[in-house]
N, C-alpha and C positions, 0 to 999 in steps of 0.2 A: 062914195061908193063903198059898200062893206066887202071886205075880203077876209077869208078864213085863214086862220093860222096855218092851216094845212098847205095852203098855196104860198104862204109867205115865209115859212121856216124850212130849214134843211133838217134840223134835229129838234125834237121835243122829247125830253127825257126826265126821269126822276131817279134819285138814288138816296140812300141813307147818308147822313152826316153824323155818324155815331148812332146809338140806339134810340136816341130821343128826338132827333131832328131829321127833316126831310129836305133835300135840295131839289129844286126844279130848274132845268136849264132849257132855254130856247136859243137856238142858233139860227139867225135869219139868213136868207139866201144871199143877200148883198148889203153893202153899206147904205144904199139909198133906202131900201125898206127898213132897215134897222134905225137909221136916223129919223125917218118919218114917224115911226112908232114911238121912239124915245121922245122926240119933241112934241108929239101930240098929248103926252101924259095920260093916254088911255089905259096903259099898263101900270097899275098901281095896287096898293095894298087892298083897297076896297074891291077891286075886281077879283083878286086872289081870294079874299075872304068870302065873297059871294059864291065863287065857284066851289070852294072847299067847305062852305057852311061853318065858317068860324068867324070870330070877331077880328076886325082889321088890326087891333093891337097884337094879336097872336102871330101875325106875319112879322118875323124878326127882321128881315131885310130884303131889299130889292137892290141888286148891284148890276149896273150897266158896265159892260166890258167892251169898249170900242174896238180894240185890235182884233176881236173874234166876232164882232157883230152879234154879240150875245148878251143875254140878260139871265141873271141867276136870282132865285128866290129862296130864302131859307125860312122854314116855318117848322113848328113842332109836329111830330108824328101823331096821328090820332091814337095810336096804340104803340107802346114800346116794342121795338124790334125783337121778335123771338118770344114775346109774352104769349100767354094762353089767348087764343082768339086771333093772333096776328096771322093774316093770310098772304103776306108779302114781306117776308123777312128782309130782303134786300132793298125794299122801297122802289123797285124797278117798274112797278105797275101803277104808281101813283100819279102819273102825268095825264092820265086820261081826261080829267076835267078840263085841262088846258086846251084840248082839242075842239072844245065848243067855242072858243074865243073868235069873235069877228071884229076887225078894226075898221074904222072909217078913215080910209086913206086914199 
């Protein structure tokens, strides 16, 4: 059964990690949901790369944090924070592609 990230997560957010990198955070509603998604290996660099239209190698890391039922992704910003053409200086609106995720759990 496919379930949307919107029904599985309490928080889906993004923020800068300096001017060159972006951090994506997902905090799941409970440890059961978190564990099922982590163990399924559906959330991976290939999924992030597809959502953000980048090569999987550009996804720097995916870190699972069990005490918070959370996963963190670090990847490069598409444009340096504050550069000409940047429309999101804080990186706070870059989580939107994550909202398309559906998991088979």
